[in-house]
N, C-alpha and C positions, 0 to 999 in steps of 0.2 A: 514667781519663779517660772522659768521657761525650760522646756525639755525638747531636745532635738534627737532624733534617732538617725544614725549614720550606718548604712549597710553597703557592702560592696564585695567584689572579688576580683582577683587577677591571677596571673601565672608568672612564675620566674623560671628561667632555664639557666642552669649552671653547668659548665662555664658559659659566660656570655651576657647574662642579664645585668643591667646596672641595678644598683640599690634602688628600691622603690620607696618614695616618700608619699605619704597620704596626708594632705592637709585637712584638718578638721575645721568645722565652722569657726568663724572668728570669735575669739573670746571677748567678753564685755570690756569696755573702756575702763569702767570702775565697777567692781563687784566681786563676788565669789563664784567659783566654777568647779565642776568635777566631770570626769570622764570615766565611765565604767562599762565593761562588757567583755565579749569573748572574741578572740582571733584564733582561727583554725588554720593549720597548714597540713598538707597531705602530699606525699611523694606519689605522683600519678604513675610512676613506673615500678612501684613496689611489686615484687614477684608474689608476695603472700601477705596476709594480715599479720602484722608484727608490731611490737611496742615502738620500734624505730621507724615506722611508716607514717606516723602522724604525731602532731602535738597540739594541745589546746593551751592558749595563754588566757588566763583570767586577769584582767587589767583593772587597776584603779589608780587614778591620778586626781589630785585636787590642787587648788591654788586660789590666788586672788589677783586682781588687776587694779592698779591705781594710775590714773592719768595716761592710760593707754599702754602701760608696760605690765606684762603678765609675769607672775612669779609662782613657781610650784612650791607648795609647802607640805607635801605629803611625805617627805623624807624617803621616798622610794628610790632615789638615785636614777641612773639611766635605765634601769630595768624594774619598773614598778608593777611587777606581775608575778604570778605563780604559774607553774607549768604542770600539765597533766599529760602523760605520766610524770611522776615526780623526778625521775632520772633525766628528764628533758626530751625523751622520745626522739623525734626527727631532729637532726642537727641543724636547725635554723635559728635565727636570732631576731629579736624585736628590740628597738630602742625608741626613746621618746625625747623630743627636744622642742623648745619654744624658739620660733624664728628670731633672728638677731639683726637682720637688715632693716633698712628704712621701710616702714609700713608693714613689717612682718612680726613685730613684737607682741602681737595678739593672736598669732597663729601657732597652733600646736601641731607638730608633725609626728606621725608614726613612721618608722623606717623598717622595712622588711628586708632581711638579709638571708639569702639562700646559701647556706654553708655546705650543702650536700653536693658532691661532685662525682660523677655526672648525674644530673637529675632534672626533672621538671616538677616544680612544686606548685600546687594550687593553693591559693590563700583565700580566706573569706573572713569578714568581720561584721559584727553587729554590736554597735556601741551607742550608749546614751550619753549625750553631752547636756549637762545641767548648768543653768546660769541663774544667779541671783544678782540683779542689778540695783543700783541706787535709785530710789524713787525720785 
């Protein structure tokens, strides 16, 4: 089994920022995989500490790949996460998709959407990508 840690950060400005897609390491051609970790978002212009100034996403995605085509099997739909605070906190969104174009069917993308207007949102992530490949 192999484990890769993926960390990063960026900033979105609403209105004006395009949606940000984060490609994760290429999934195995044949085998099982999972992604778990935390993604944080914070409104850098928040006037005071408040429930709606930040949100934490706890993420878990799993699946398998056969012949170079990846399939999610976690049943989580486009939003395989929980949020803290439970009411959603900062009004931003996160979605997950597997690439569909040629050469992209083994790439998992996290998409960050800044829904707060006007705002500047700082994003950070710390994710573990686990692979079990066919020997």
